[in-house]
N, C-alpha and C positions, 0 to 999 in steps of 0.2 A: 285822922290823917291818912297819908299814903297817896300813891299815884292812882287816879282813875284808870278804868280799863280804856277809855277814849284816849287819855293822854299817853298811856303806855303803847297803845297801838300806833299812834302818830309818831312816837319816838322811835319805835322798832321799824315801822315801814320806812321812815327817812333813812335809817342806817341800811336797811335791805336794799333800797333803790340806790344809794350810794355804792354798795358792794356790787350791785348789778352793772352799774356804769364803770366802775373801776375794773372790774374783772370780767368783762363782756366776753362771752364765748368760753370761759373757763369754769372749771369746777371749783367750788367753795364749800367748806364745811363751816356751819355756823352751830355753835352750842348755846343753848337757852333753856330756861324753865318752860315746863308744860304750857303755863298760862300765856307766856309771851309767845311761844310757838303757835298756840291756838289763836290768839289775836292776829298775828301775822297771816296765817291761813285764812281766817275768817275775814280778812280785808278783801281777800280775792274771791272767796266762796263762803256764803253765809251758812252753809250747813256745818262749818267748823265753829261751833258754839260751845257754851258751857256744858251742854250734855255730852258733846264730843270729847271735851276734856276730861269730864269725870269718868269716861270709859277707856281712857288711855291707860296703858300700863305705865308703871314707874320703875326703871326708865322705859322709854320709847323713843324710836327714831323714824323720821319721815323724810322723805326727799321731795323738795319742791323744784320742778323743773321749769325753767323760763326761756322764752325766746324773746331776747331783749328784755323789756319791761313787763312782757306778757306772761302770765302763768299759764303753762301748757298742762302740768299734771302734778299731782300730789300722790305719792306712793308711800305705804308704810313698808319699812325695811326691817324692822325688829319682829322677830318671830319667836313666840314663846312655845317650848316644847311642853 
């Protein structure tokens, strides 16, 4: 059982696109699990895959910057000393 990665990605991207429309031009903070974060990032750039997820720290923080619905940049914000 459980939700497939494809279904999870579709669900997460639907919500992300709704947030981008509702809060166009504003800053939004979205908290989620690493797998969902990776699936959202992977929708826009295939380098964000299972290998990427396995290398993230727990917790980890990334910023996804958009221009409208277009992803402009993904940047890691969490720094481990």
